[in-house]
C-alpha positions, -999 to 999 in steps of 0.1 A, spaced: -286 0 127 -246 -3 109 -215 5 133 -186 23 117 -151 25 112 -124 54 97 -95 39 87 -77 68 65 -45 59 35 -28 77 8 -43 114 15 -79 101 21 -103 89 52 -131 65 52 -156 51 69 -164 9 73 -196 4 71 -209 -29 89 -243 -30 88 -263 -54 121 -272 -88 114 -249 -89 80 -239 -122 95 -253 -124 127 -247 -105 159 -212 -128 168 -201 -133 137 -211 -93 132 -188 -84 165 -159 -105 146 -158 -90 121 -150 -58 134 -128 -69 160 -104 -78 128 -111 -52 105 -100 -35 138 -70 -52 145 -54 -52 107 -66 -19 93 -51 -7 132 -20 13 114 -50 35 94 -74 44 117 -84 77 126 -97 75 165 -86 115 173 -111 142 158 -130 133 124 -112 144 94 -139 149 61 -151 120 48 -152 112 10 -154 72 3 -182 53 21 -183 17 24 -205 -11 30 -197 -46 43 -232 -73 42 -237 -111 24 -257 -86 -4 -286 -93 16 -313 -73 -8 -329 -60 23 -296 -42 40 -293 0 36 -283 16 0 -261 36 17 -216 38 -3 -203 12 -23 -211 -24 -11 -185 -53 -5 -198 -90 -5 -184 -118 11 -200 -151 24 -172 -152 50 -150 -128 77 -120 -145 55 -129 -135 23 -147 -106 33 -117 -91 45 -100 -91 19 -127 -82 -1 -125 -47 19 -89 -42 11 -97 -47 -22 -129 -23 -26 -103 1 1 -76 1 -19 -98 10 -53 -116 35 -36 -88 57 -19 -73 56 -49 -104 70 -73 -99 98 -50 -63 109 -61 -63 101 -97 -53 137 -113 -40 149 -81 -5 129 -72 16 109 -84 1 74 -79 24 34 -82 14 0 -85 45 0 -56 60 -5 -16 79 19 3 97 13 34 118 43 60 143 55 73 122 52 111 143 88 119 145 104 92 114 90 78 141 90 38 115 62 20 128 46 -8 94 30 -36 105 -3 -55 84 -4 -81 66 -31 -100 38 -57 -116 16 -85 -91 35 -115 -82 72 -95 -80 77 -95 -52 74 -67 -35 49 -75 -6 80 -103 8 100 -77 4 88 -46 21 78 -76 55 116 -88 54 131 -46 52 99 -36 76 119 -55 106 143 -25 107 123 -2 86 94 19 86 67 2 70 52 29 48 25 5 23 34 -28 -2 11 -15 -31 1 20 -33 21 47 -29 13 84 -32 39 113 -45 28 150 -36 52 176 -65 75 181 -32 85 142 -32 65 142 0 47 102 0 13 99 17 13 69 35 -9 44 33 0 17 56 -27 -9 44 -26 -50 59 -10 -72 32 -23 -98 14 1 -134 24 -2 -164 19 6 -186 57 18 -219 64 -2 -250 54 -26 -219 31 -33 -216 -4 -50 -186 -11 -41 -151 4 -53 -139 29 -54 -105 53 -23 -93 78 -20 -69 97 10 -58 102 16 -55 140 9 -90 139 37 -91 115 64 -69 137 62 -41 116 80 -9 126 53 15 131 54 50 111 65 80 132 75 103 107 66 124 74 87 102 43 101 120 18 111 99 -14 144 101 -16 148 70 -42 128 52 -67 139 20 -86 126 -8 -107 121 -40 -97 130 -74 -116 129 -104 -103 143 -131 -122 138 -166 -92 172 -181 -107 191 -152 -101 230 -156 -95 239 -121 -84 221 -87 -82 220 -62 -109 215 -28 -108 214 -10 -143 213 37 -142 185 38 -162 181 71 -189 154 95 -188 136 78 -212 139 39 -200 133 52 -165 102 69 -175 89 36 -202 100 15 -162 72 40 -146 39 43 -167 28 8 -166 35 8 -126 15 42 -121 -23 46 -113 -42 65 -150 -10 84 -150 -25 104 -179 -53 119 -159 -24 140 -149 -21 173 -162 15 173 -172 16 133 -170 56 130 -183 65 161 -168 56 153 -133 71 118 -141 107 132 -152 100 160 -124 99 130 -92 124 111 -111 147 143 -110 141 140 -74 159 111 -70 186 125 -95 178 93 -113 160 55 -112 173 21 -112 166 -14 -116 178 -43 -99 180 -74 -107 177 -100 -83 164 -140 -72 159 -138 -27 143 -101 -15 178 -107 8 201 -98 -19 190 -62 -16 195 -60 18 231 -40 16 214 -18 -19 187 -3 4 214 8 32 232 27 5 203 44 2 181 49 33 214 42 53 215 18 81 188 22 103 184 14 138 
């Protein structure tokens, strides 16, 4: 027997299956509760949209039923982290070649839906910036942004992987537990920024990028852009939607707040 949850992100629905007996009845129940908690903003509760992704959580036992991609963990904490990574990869696989996919964070004005996407590689402060800004702006995602030809963004309000106080490794935190503003309107791309975090930077530097420099900066932060029918034309068209791309060099996220307010307007 198994129990499952339906999750939706970047326009794709995934079935997350937890096998009964994976960790014992009590631990299985705790795991389901934790999954519902950290994935609350992605849970599908109204209707049953077509499911295109199946993932199974367990301990890797050879006797477990073979259904979908298996996510293995030795305990609940490690399994939650593995599940976040596996779910993200599985959802992305369904959007390759169909959307411009960026390794980026995104927040939106809570009433207008105007959204700012900030793209950068790992370890550059995207999640920290997203958490900070989402105390007033709506949380769209901290990792994976999916944009269509009209600039509409498919939300992915996933759990956030952060290092807690007194810990040395990342754990999954619910957007609700972090107090992030929920998204209630369709986010629409209004700004695209390349982040450049320099820990000892004394001031924020804003650089207007040429089309060539913008494309060269975006390509490394895209997921399989070469699978798009016209990859360079798609990126150029997206840049045109926002009238160009800027590079923000900064040290601490708080210093970027005035720039965000300038782009999106002051959130209530």
